RODO-2510 file (C-alpha; in nm, 4 decimals, decimal comma):
residues 248
     n   res          X          Y          Z
     1     m    -3,5295     8,2084    -3,1865
     2     f    -3,8809     8,0742    -3,2269
     3     s    -4,1310     8,1834    -3,4869
     4     t    -4,4703     8,3162    -3,3768
     5     q    -4,6207     7,9769    -3,4606
     6     e    -4,3555     7,7938    -3,2588
     7     n    -4,4047     8,0215    -2,9584
     8     e    -4,7729     7,9364    -2,9600
     9     r    -4,7238     7,5665    -3,0354
    10     y    -4,4738     7,5136    -2,7534
    11     a    -4,6251     7,7596    -2,5057
    12     r    -4,6912     7,4898    -2,2443
    13     h    -4,3276     7,3800    -2,2616
    14     i    -4,1883     7,7307    -2,2558
    15     v    -4,3700     7,8176    -1,9307
    16     l    -4,2855     7,4780    -1,7772
    17     k    -4,0175     7,4967    -1,5076
    18     g    -3,7362     7,2617    -1,6031
    19     i    -3,7988     7,2976    -1,9777
    20     g    -3,8602     7,6620    -2,0646
    21     g    -3,7198     7,8335    -2,3694
    22     p    -3,3709     7,6818    -2,3334
    23     g    -3,5109     7,3285    -2,3122
    24     q    -3,7318     7,3844    -2,6126
    25     q    -3,4320     7,5106    -2,8091
    26     k    -3,2495     7,1880    -2,7224
    27     l    -3,5459     6,9898    -2,8523
    28     k    -3,5466     7,1953    -3,1713
    29     k    -3,1776     7,1219    -3,2313
    30     a    -3,1999     6,7518    -3,1437
    31     k    -3,1615     6,4712    -3,3955
    32     v    -3,3277     6,1474    -3,2884
    33     l    -3,3269     5,8113    -3,4649
    34     v    -3,6354     5,5964    -3,4020
    35     v    -3,5821     5,2338    -3,4966
    36     g    -3,9138     5,0642    -3,5613
    37     a    -4,2410     5,2377    -3,6481
    38     g    -4,4683     4,9785    -3,4914
    39     g    -4,6431     4,9551    -3,1560
    40     l    -4,3657     5,1222    -2,9559
    41     g    -4,2360     5,3485    -3,2298
    42     s    -4,5813     5,4947    -3,2912
    43     p    -4,6210     5,6830    -2,9593
    44     v    -4,2509     5,7707    -2,9667
    45     v    -4,2898     5,9343    -3,3086
    46     a    -4,6142     6,1055    -3,2082
    47     y    -4,4823     6,2609    -2,8881
    48     l    -4,1361     6,3538    -3,0137
    49     a    -4,2889     6,5199    -3,3191
    50     a    -4,5367     6,7073    -3,1018
    51     a    -4,2561     6,8071    -2,8624
    52     g    -4,0655     6,9722    -3,1449
    53     v    -3,7638     6,7443    -3,1907
    54     g    -3,5941     6,9161    -3,4820
    55     r    -3,4967     6,6129    -3,6856
    56     l    -3,6809     6,2848    -3,6507
    57     s    -3,5444     5,9909    -3,8499
    58     i    -3,7600     5,6774    -3,8610
    59     a    -3,6243     5,3413    -3,9750
    60     d    -3,8450     5,0441    -4,0649
    61     d    -3,8445     4,8098    -4,3635
    62     d    -4,1880     4,6580    -4,2941
    63     q    -4,5249     4,7430    -4,4501
    64     v    -4,8438     4,8404    -4,2680
    65     s    -5,0983     4,5604    -4,2360
    66     l    -5,4541     4,5569    -4,1043
    67     s    -5,3525     4,3645    -3,7900
    68     n    -5,1092     4,6460    -3,7001
    69     l    -5,3828     4,9045    -3,6564
    70     q    -5,4950     4,7638    -3,3201
    71     r    -5,1855     4,9231    -3,1581
    72     q    -4,9735     5,1095    -3,4148
    73     i    -5,1521     5,4411    -3,3837
    74     v    -4,9593     5,6479    -3,6386
    75     h    -5,0950     5,4299    -3,9207
    76     s    -5,4492     5,4147    -4,0583
    77     m    -5,6557     5,2177    -4,3087
    78     g    -5,5244     5,4285    -4,5934
    79     d    -5,1677     5,3305    -4,5069
    80     i    -5,2109     4,9558    -4,5504
    81     d    -4,9301     4,8117    -4,7681
    82     k    -4,7318     5,1360    -4,7321
    83     n    -4,3846     5,1275    -4,5792
    84     k    -4,4112     5,1966    -4,2059
    85     a    -4,1273     5,4494    -4,1987
    86     l    -4,2913     5,6520    -4,4746
    87     s    -4,6323     5,6300    -4,3093
    88     a    -4,4921     5,7343    -3,9697
    89     a    -4,2975     6,0238    -4,1215
    90     e    -4,6123     6,1499    -4,2937
    91     f    -4,7982     6,1310    -3,9620
    92     a    -4,5206     6,3272    -3,7876
    93     r    -4,5345     6,6005    -4,0518
    94     r    -4,9116     6,6296    -4,0079
    95     v    -4,8594     6,6689    -3,6341
    96     n    -4,5823     6,9271    -3,6659
    97     n    -4,4760     7,0945    -3,9888
    98     d    -4,1948     7,2805    -3,8089
    99     i    -3,9778     6,9688    -3,7793
   100     s    -3,7734     6,7713    -4,0308
   101     t    -3,8579     6,4052    -4,0842
   102     v    -3,6531     6,1383    -4,2596
   103     a    -3,8027     5,8032    -4,3577
   104     l    -3,5511     5,5183    -4,3782
   105     s    -3,7264     5,2285    -4,5491
   106     k    -3,4689     4,9705    -4,4517
   107     r    -3,3716     4,7374    -4,1706
   108     i    -3,0911     4,8467    -3,9410
   109     d    -2,8107     4,5912    -3,9693
   110     e    -2,4403     4,5482    -3,9004
   111     e    -2,3471     4,7383    -4,2170
   112     n    -2,5536     5,0542    -4,1758
   113     a    -2,6067     5,0800    -3,7974
   114     l    -2,2881     5,2697    -3,7090
   115     p    -2,3181     5,5603    -3,9564
   116     l    -2,6920     5,5945    -3,8970
   117     v    -2,6636     5,6063    -3,5197
   118     a    -2,3578     5,8337    -3,5343
   119     a    -2,5549     6,0895    -3,7381
   120     h    -2,7995     6,1391    -3,4489
   121     d    -2,7852     6,2520    -3,0873
   122     m    -2,9614     5,9401    -2,9578
   123     v    -3,1517     5,6344    -3,0695
   124     v    -3,4887     5,5049    -2,9532
   125     d    -3,5304     5,1345    -3,0251
   126     g    -3,8769     4,9813    -3,0424
   127     t    -3,8005     4,6805    -3,2600
   128     d    -3,9454     4,3402    -3,1759
   129     r    -3,6442     4,1294    -3,2788
   130     f    -3,3726     4,0785    -3,0182
   131     s    -3,1054     4,0416    -3,2864
   132     s    -3,1914     4,3875    -3,4218
   133     r    -3,1909     4,5365    -3,0727
   134     a    -2,8438     4,3962    -3,0088
   135     v    -2,7108     4,5479    -3,3327
   136     v    -2,8535     4,8905    -3,2468
   137     a    -2,7160     4,8672    -2,8928
   138     r    -2,3632     4,7892    -3,0161
   139     a    -2,3746     5,0839    -3,2552
   140     a    -2,4975     5,3156    -2,9805
   141     e    -2,2210     5,2038    -2,7463
   142     l    -1,9474     5,2457    -3,0074
   143     t    -2,0697     5,5920    -3,1075
   144     k    -2,1400     5,6994    -2,7461
   145     r    -2,5047     5,7709    -2,8140
   146     p    -2,7741     5,7124    -2,5500
   147     l    -3,0122     5,4294    -2,6310
   148     i    -3,3698     5,4202    -2,5058
   149     s    -3,4750     5,0573    -2,5231
   150     g    -3,8273     4,9232    -2,4760
   151     a    -4,0058     4,5922    -2,5114
   152     v    -4,3603     4,4600    -2,4676
   153     s    -4,5348     4,1239    -2,4516
   154     m    -4,8994     4,0421    -2,3934
   155     f    -4,9973     4,2654    -2,0958
   156     d    -4,6509     4,3740    -1,9828
   157     g    -4,3650     4,5989    -2,0861
   158     q    -4,0281     4,7382    -1,9881
   159     v    -3,8040     5,0344    -2,0640
   160     s    -3,4476     5,1364    -1,9810
   161     v    -3,1784     5,3797    -2,0929
   162     i    -2,8491     5,2264    -2,2037
   163     a    -2,5668     5,4821    -2,1897
   164     p    -2,2277     5,3295    -2,0939
   165     h    -2,0554     5,6611    -2,1662
   166     l    -2,2641     5,8382    -1,9004
   167     s    -2,2816     5,7981    -1,5238
   168     d    -2,5879     5,6843    -1,3340
   169     a    -2,7392     5,8504    -1,0253
   170     r    -2,4747     5,6811    -0,8070
   171     g    -2,1928     5,8351    -1,0104
   172     q    -2,0994     5,4991    -1,1583
   173     q    -2,0410     5,4397    -1,5275
   174     g    -2,3610     5,3272    -1,6927
   175     p    -2,4050     4,9572    -1,7715
   176     t    -2,4052     4,8190    -2,1243
   177     f    -2,6775     4,6349    -2,3114
   178     e    -2,4903     4,3107    -2,2377
   179     c    -2,5009     4,3901    -1,8655
   180     l    -2,8791     4,3860    -1,8865
   181     y    -2,8983     4,0960    -2,1327
   182     p    -2,5854     3,8810    -2,0814
   183     h    -2,7214     3,5998    -2,2964
   184     t    -2,8451     3,6665    -2,6499
   185     p    -3,1484     3,4493    -2,7244
   186     d    -3,2432     3,3371    -3,0731
   187     d    -3,5335     3,5339    -3,2176
   188     e    -3,7144     3,2061    -3,2803
   189     d    -3,7047     3,1215    -2,9084
   190     l    -3,8868     3,4378    -2,8020
   191     p    -4,2686     3,4589    -2,8005
   192     a    -4,3948     3,6358    -3,1115
   193     c    -4,6758     3,8877    -3,1008
   194     e    -4,8568     3,6891    -3,3680
   195     s    -4,8742     3,3804    -3,1480
   196     v    -4,9245     3,5138    -2,7933
   197     g    -5,0981     3,8451    -2,8694
   198     i    -5,0603     4,1878    -2,7136
   199     l    -5,2952     4,4409    -2,5601
   200     g    -5,2638     4,7484    -2,7781
   201     a    -5,2650     5,0030    -2,4961
   202     v    -4,9552     4,8418    -2,3403
   203     t    -4,7477     4,9642    -2,6341
   204     g    -4,8868     5,3118    -2,5693
   205     v    -4,7766     5,3029    -2,2051
   206     i    -4,4226     5,1862    -2,2804
   207     g    -4,3794     5,3917    -2,5967
   208     t    -4,4833     5,7080    -2,4139
   209     l    -4,2338     5,6332    -2,1369
   210     m    -3,9650     5,5918    -2,4022
   211     a    -4,0528     5,9306    -2,5502
   212     m    -4,0359     6,0805    -2,2007
   213     e    -3,6866     5,9417    -2,1473
   214     a    -3,5734     6,0876    -2,4802
   215     i    -3,7093     6,4308    -2,3865
   216     k    -3,5383     6,4099    -2,0469
   217     l    -3,2038     6,3240    -2,2044
   218     i    -3,2316     6,6041    -2,4595
   219     t    -3,3287     6,8735    -2,2102
   220     g    -3,1328     6,7506    -1,9079
   221     l    -3,4519     6,7156    -1,7074
   222     g    -3,4705     6,4771    -1,4132
   223     e    -3,3004     6,1396    -1,3771
   224     p    -3,2921     5,9060    -1,6785
   225     l    -3,3384     5,5304    -1,6446
   226     i    -2,9667     5,4551    -1,6606
   227     g    -2,8927     5,1338    -1,4737
   228     r    -3,2629     5,0891    -1,4035
   229     l    -3,5158     4,8671    -1,5780
   230     l    -3,8709     4,9938    -1,5339
   231     l    -4,1267     4,7122    -1,5515
   232     y    -4,4994     4,7530    -1,6144
   233     d    -4,7618     4,4947    -1,5251
   234     g    -5,0740     4,5985    -1,7133
   235     r    -5,3118     4,3533    -1,5461
   236     a    -5,2135     4,4553    -1,1935
   237     a    -5,1648     4,8228    -1,2887
   238     k    -4,8253     4,8199    -1,1165
   239     f    -4,4790     4,9508    -1,1916
   240     s    -4,1645     4,7998    -1,0440
   241     e    -3,7959     4,8684    -1,0925
   242     l    -3,4869     4,6515    -1,1194
   243     k    -3,1424     4,8033    -1,0797
   244     y    -2,8488     4,6596    -1,2701
   245     r    -2,4824     4,7527    -1,2720
   246     r    -2,1950     4,7525    -1,5130
   247     k    -2,0092     4,4228    -1,5253
   248     n    -1,6438     4,4861    -1,6023
***
């Protein structure tokens, strides 16, 4: 059952064919782990909080800096030097006081990834270190939790859903993270945001798409990006798609 406030807050979802009351109840019961409260995590946190995801856990061990504010929209000047997970959780509570938020002021690593991911229905990964993404992906695969994975660089971005325990639109078992990224690069070999730059709005585009995929998975709406990598070219204003399969 929804309270009077919830009925009014989620009215546009409740009348929306494909979501409705049952879909909103699924959102209310959902537990989502967001790894990274930066450029990608910011729109994910904002839209999942607004959508009424019942429990939103946010993990990040970094602190807010002035250079973050160009793209990390859940933080503000008053949050500088504050832990990003705490800042993002406070933002989520201001957006929606009907949900539960948990701030995890620590880095996800090999020791804590499994129990953290297992305690949630899915994980949304917006970290900017490939090594961290690989750790989260392994934990998601072992615990059979869907992983929404996104990445951005300069003017471009990408998003996919990694769910080896689920089937794709062709009825085939979903590919793994390793199927998409067979070779693990060193973090030092990848271009850093600090050196090549990034257009702030690109993180908004990709982060919002990641939030959309999470909502779809929770409610059962539409076709998730399993076995599909959605690519965004910001300069050309074009989307393209690459399909990839499980490699047994």
